[in-house]
Phi, psi and omega in degrees: 000132178265137179292161176298321178296322178296325178288329180279340186306317180299342180281344178274151180239164177097162184292339184253026189294327176297314180295318181295315180297315182293323177301314180295324179294316179293320178299316177298318179299315181294322180291322181279333180235068182300329179295327177291317178300312181294324178296319179294314180295322179293320179298325179274356181059044179262345180224161174290150180303142179236128181289162186299325181288346181255011189289349179276356186270066173228153173230141184234132176226149180237148174052041178286130183270139176238132176291141183302134172287169187304322184269003182268147178274347181200168175288178183226149179211084179295155185294314191213137174231126176246123178249127181251120182261131177249132181295139175276187183298331179271013177067013174281126186277001188286336184209155350282186182213155172255144182235129175239114178260125187243128172246124184253137174230122179243308180239015181221182183234169182300137175283178183301114177053028187297310183292323178297317178298317180298317181299322181289324173294316179300320181300330183272354178279154181276123180181160180275322179225124185232125185227130172266123181250124176251110186241126190229160171278315181264166177287121183212074186296143181232157178268110179300322181299316181290320183294322184263009185302325183262019183240163177241330188222048178227151178242164179227138179221135179245132182225169172245148181297334178297332178292320177294322178299317178298322177298316180296328178300327182273350187271165175293129185272146166216181185300320182290318177300316181295323177295316179298317180295319180295319178295320178298321177296317180297326185264012177069031182257006185243009186296136181265178179272356181272136180270128178273172176299322178296323178299314181294321178294321179296318180296318181290340181270356182301312179303319180293324178300318180289331174296319178295319177301314181296319182292323186270338182252001179259191174051241187299320182294316179300315179297316181297317182291319179293324178294319180292315184282334184072027183201164175293144179277159178244130183221320190272339190309305185238030187299315182293319178298318180296319180295316183291317187265326184239000176054045178215157178222125186212166171251138186236133177242111180285124179276317163216087183061212178276359180291324179212127183210159176246140178222143173228143182177199185245129170260116193270347181182174182283142177237163181289162187286359177274355183287175180305143185299334182282347182287133183286140173268083186291133176302149185282063179250005176087358183251142172283186181216163171250148185217162171221142181212156171237126189220147176236140180278165185303319184266020187297141171294131180069028183301318183299319179288325177296317179296324177299319178294321179296322178298323178292317179298325183295344176286342181287152179297138176082343180269130179238142182271160171210137175061022183293336180257009182250101184293342181263001182247164173288120184258146180188181171230149182211160170221155181206162173227129176287145180298336177299328179283340182270343185302323179293344181295145181288323180237102185293319180298315178298318181296321179293315178300317180297323177297314180297311183296317178300318181294315180298318181293325176296317178294319179301315181297318181290327186269349180303310179292324180298321178295318180296323182282342183229062181291346182287343178287146185283069182295144178283340184128189180079171179205000000 
């Protein structure tokens, strides 16, 4: 079952769309359930205690823009700001207040001096207790000393989204809480520290997985790709990073540098929709896939002519285009086969190799004429 937020995700645009959508969902949750928000902040000791009759005195804002301070290189826009108002002696709820500024990272990393800039803006806001919270899906340790170096009255706290998920598990459920939790599960934000039987099986299978990579991407496939690209293929450089962040392992042959390249490899699992356009959205059937692609980067030399060739390739059966009309995105064509379709084959390794070789040869055939028509491009060689 896909969450409502998961269904809405394709309507969001930009590299941070998972984070943007989730930020708005959490903000809505806090506004509708202020007692839940205050309970979470109190559990983390980020605000002064608030009595039950005062629990409605919070304000929540998202994507608030701050003009760059004199020493900043750019403006700032933290994801979420929660202000908690405590009544004064005259029962006016406007002052004083606690401020919690939250920056969320799910599929991205901290920008240039981002947290330091946020802390300095927070320091200049009026409040009794001010805390910058950096909450992430992945492990991303930060130096509190460096972040708060330019502040006098700000605090810093680092959390993981799985901690918030655990808090929601203990809270009173309603439809919105359940939707947020389901979306967190879909996006890998709810993982616990306990290892399941499946986790242990996956760990023990890692050596065999790399053997399969070597068997299917070496020998004939390696020779075919190098002949097509006219250059040595690249495979080991960022393999662990690709597996961890994009759940794929591939061999890449540059046709003219990084401007145009061919890649063949394994997509090991489904990733969120904020990922790179070339990443396959594998159906949730539990099986990985094998793929082949031809791709050009946004600033590529001869990009328009490369895209023209891709449009022609996209007319072929099994090849699908992506980002061909988006000048700011990586544009390409790809084909893939789910492992579920390969299971009936008698020799799975042979079937995977044949898929790679067949794909490379199809691209070679399509690009032979394209190379002749565009000799000005910096081809590496080969034909």
